[in-house]
C-alpha positions in Angstrom: 14.5 41.5 95.8 16.7 39.8 93.1 14.9 36.4 93.9 11.4 37.7 93.4 12.4 39.5 90.1 14.0 36.4 88.8 11.0 34.4 89.8 8.7 36.8 88.3 10.8 36.7 85.0 10.5 32.9 85.2 7.0 32.9 85.6 6.1 35.5 82.9 8.8 35.8 80.4 11.4 33.0 80.5 14.9 33.7 79.1 17.9 31.6 79.3 20.0 34.2 81.1 17.1 34.9 83.8 16.4 31.3 84.4 19.9 30.4 84.7 20.5 33.3 87.1 17.4 32.1 89.2 18.9 28.3 89.3 22.3 29.7 90.5 20.5 31.8 93.2 18.5 28.7 94.3 21.9 26.7 94.5 23.5 29.5 96.4 20.5 29.5 98.9 21.0 25.8 99.2 24.6 25.9 99.7 24.2 28.7 102.2 21.6 26.7 104.2 23.3 23.2 104.1 26.8 23.8 102.9 28.3 23.1 99.5 29.8 19.5 100.0 28.0 17.7 102.9 24.6 16.9 102.4 21.9 17.7 104.6 20.3 15.1 106.9 16.9 16.0 105.6 15.4 17.9 102.9 12.8 19.9 105.0 12.1 23.7 106.0 13.9 26.1 103.7 16.3 23.5 102.3 13.4 21.5 101.2 11.6 24.4 99.6 14.6 25.5 97.5 15.6 22.0 96.5 12.0 21.5 95.2 12.0 24.8 93.3 15.4 24.0 91.9 14.3 20.6 90.8 10.9 21.8 89.4 13.0 24.2 87.0 15.5 22.0 85.8 13.2 19.0 85.2 10.4 21.1 83.4 10.0 20.5 79.8 9.6 24.1 79.1 12.9 25.1 80.8 15.4 27.3 78.7 18.2 27.8 81.2 21.9 26.9 80.2 22.3 23.3 81.3 26.2 23.2 81.0 26.4 26.4 83.2 24.1 24.9 85.9 26.0 21.5 85.9 29.2 23.5 86.3 27.8 25.4 89.2 26.7 22.5 91.2 29.8 20.2 90.3 31.4 18.8 93.4 28.4 19.5 95.7 25.8 17.3 97.3 23.2 18.0 94.7 23.6 14.4 93.3 20.3 13.9 91.5 20.3 17.2 89.6 23.8 16.3 88.5 22.8 13.0 87.1 19.7 14.7 85.5 21.9 17.4 83.8 24.5 14.8 82.5 21.5 12.9 81.0 20.2 16.0 79.3 23.6 16.9 77.9 24.2 13.4 76.5 27.0 13.0 78.9 26.0 9.4 80.0 29.5 8.3 80.9 30.0 11.1 83.6 26.4 10.0 84.8 27.6 6.4 85.2 30.6 7.3 86.8 28.9 9.4 89.5 26.3 6.7 89.9 29.0 4.1 90.3 30.9 6.3 92.9 27.7 6.8 94.8 27.0 3.1 94.9 30.5 2.4 95.9 30.6 4.8 98.8 27.2 3.6 100.0 26.0 7.3 100.7 22.5 8.3 100.1 22.6 11.7 98.2 20.0 14.1 96.9 
């Protein structure tokens, strides 16, 4: 019920609070389905759906969510690309470079 309400608000009356809550809810769904630290083998099914919804909002030019709150929420998770994107949006380029370097050093493919 909460998900439908927040999606309705996001589609009809975007506010920072509701959009931030919706992104946290999507992250929670992803972590419940795939775990927090271990990345899934493939982004398909429900995991793919929630990942795409999450990415669509964070990359939208008309988004109003709290970027710092979402970055803190997904920190130390398998959501690599969203963290890099959020670091760049917050002008924390050093942190993005460190994450990119660590990812390249380990040779792991992350989402």
